[in-house]
C-alpha positions in Angstrom: 56.3 -154.2 -129.6 54.1 -154.0 -126.5 55.9 -154.4 -123.2 54.9 -157.6 -121.3 52.7 -158.0 -118.3 55.0 -159.3 -115.5 54.5 -161.6 -112.5 57.3 -161.6 -110.0 58.5 -164.4 -107.8 61.1 -164.3 -105.1 61.3 -165.1 -101.5 60.2 -162.6 -98.9 62.5 -159.6 -98.8 64.1 -160.3 -102.2 63.0 -157.0 -103.8 59.7 -157.8 -105.6 58.0 -154.7 -104.3 61.0 -152.6 -105.1 60.9 -153.9 -108.7 57.1 -153.5 -109.0 57.2 -149.9 -107.7 60.0 -149.1 -110.2 58.1 -150.6 -113.1 55.1 -148.6 -112.1 57.0 -145.3 -111.7 59.3 -145.7 -114.7 57.3 -147.6 -117.2 53.7 -147.0 -116.3 52.8 -150.5 -115.0 49.8 -150.9 -112.8 51.1 -152.5 -109.6 49.0 -155.5 -108.4 50.2 -156.0 -104.8 49.4 -159.0 -102.7 52.0 -158.6 -100.0 50.8 -155.1 -99.0 47.2 -156.2 -98.9 48.0 -159.3 -96.7 50.2 -157.3 -94.4 47.6 -154.5 -94.0 44.9 -157.1 -93.1 47.1 -158.9 -90.6 48.1 -155.6 -88.9 44.4 -154.7 -88.7 43.3 -158.1 -87.4 46.3 -159.3 -85.3 48.4 -156.1 -84.9 51.3 -158.0 -86.4 53.3 -158.4 -89.6 55.1 -161.4 -88.2 55.8 -163.8 -91.0 54.4 -166.8 -89.1 51.0 -164.9 -88.8 51.1 -163.8 -92.4 51.7 -167.4 -93.6 49.0 -168.8 -91.4 46.5 -166.2 -92.6 47.5 -166.7 -96.2 47.1 -170.5 -95.8 43.6 -170.1 -94.2 42.4 -167.7 -96.9 43.8 -169.8 -99.7 42.1 -172.9 -98.3 38.8 -171.1 -99.1 39.8 -169.8 -102.5 43.3 -170.4 -104.1 42.8 -167.5 -106.5 41.6 -164.9 -103.9 44.8 -162.9 -103.9 45.2 -162.8 -107.6 41.6 -161.8 -108.1 41.8 -159.2 -105.5 45.0 -157.7 -106.7 44.0 -157.6 -110.4 40.3 -156.6 -110.0 40.9 -153.0 -111.0 42.9 -153.7 -114.1 41.5 -152.2 -117.3 41.9 -153.6 -120.8 45.3 -152.3 -122.1 46.8 -151.8 -118.7 50.4 -153.0 -118.3 50.3 -155.1 -115.1 53.0 -156.1 -112.7 51.9 -158.7 -110.1 54.4 -158.4 -107.2 53.9 -161.7 -105.3 53.5 -164.9 -107.2 53.9 -167.6 -104.6 52.3 -170.9 -105.6 52.1 -173.3 -108.5 48.5 -172.3 -109.2 49.6 -168.7 -109.4 52.4 -169.7 -111.8 50.0 -171.6 -114.1 47.5 -168.7 -114.0 50.0 -166.1 -115.1 51.7 -168.4 -117.6 48.3 -169.0 -119.3 47.4 -165.3 -119.1 50.6 -164.5 -121.1 52.5 -162.8 -118.4 56.3 -162.9 -118.4 57.4 -164.7 -115.3 60.4 -163.1 -113.5 62.3 -164.4 -110.5 64.4 -162.4 -108.1 67.2 -164.2 -106.3 68.5 -162.8 -103.0 70.5 -164.5 -100.3 68.9 -165.3 -97.0 70.9 -162.8 -94.9 70.1 -159.9 -97.3 66.4 -160.9 -97.3 66.3 -161.1 -93.5 67.9 -157.6 -93.3 65.3 -156.2 -95.7 62.5 -157.7 -93.7 63.8 -156.4 -90.4 64.1 -152.9 -92.0 60.4 -152.9 -92.8 59.5 -154.2 -89.3 58.8 -157.8 -90.1 59.9 -160.7 -88.0 61.2 -163.6 -90.0 62.6 -166.9 -88.7 64.5 -169.7 -90.4 61.3 -171.8 -90.2 59.5 -169.2 -92.2 62.1 -169.7 -95.0 60.7 -173.2 -95.7 57.0 -172.3 -95.9 55.5 -173.4 -99.3 54.8 -169.7 -100.0 58.5 -169.2 -100.0 59.7 -172.3 -101.7 57.0 -173.8 -104.0 58.2 -172.1 -107.1 61.9 -172.5 -106.5 62.4 -175.0 -109.3 59.9 -173.7 -111.8 60.9 -172.2 -115.1 61.0 -168.4 -115.4 61.3 -166.1 -118.4 63.9 -163.9 -116.7 66.0 -163.9 -113.6 67.2 -160.9 -111.6 69.9 -161.0 -108.9 69.7 -158.9 -105.8 72.8 -160.5 -104.2 74.4 -157.3 -102.9 71.3 -155.2 -102.0 72.5 -152.5 -104.5 69.0 -151.2 -105.6 70.6 -149.4 -108.6 72.1 -152.6 -109.9 68.8 -154.4 -109.4 66.9 -151.7 -111.3 69.4 -151.7 -114.2 68.6 -155.4 -114.6 65.0 -154.5 -114.9 65.8 -151.9 -117.6 67.9 -154.5 -119.4 65.2 -157.1 -119.2 62.7 -154.8 -120.8 65.2 -153.7 -123.4 66.2 -157.1 -124.6 
């Protein structure tokens, strides 16, 4: 049986990039990264990775084209590639990946842990950023699999990935 393409959802700092890098390294997935692209552009344009700026930039770009990040992140996929999309954020994204046959995975992580993770990568994140639709819009959607990053133990998180793929 072929491994599934995967789209990840979780709030900022929950471990999506960590899981996507692991899937790429360990299982040969092609990582389709939105967060890194958005952060890179914001650093170039605004010299900042502050979450408020990232959210405003993302909102502005998506007001022009809701699918811009998906299209940009997946444009180099070839037929037969195993893909992991590391930053599903909005209902339109969820619908797109569901229709495309991706497994939809969520990563749960408490606010304090996420904030610590964001600070460690140099990102400012305030309580107001926590309620942006890019963080919360998919909170009550259905997912095929859920991972827990409650403790920040990366080994435990990655064992859940292995378990999900072996089920």
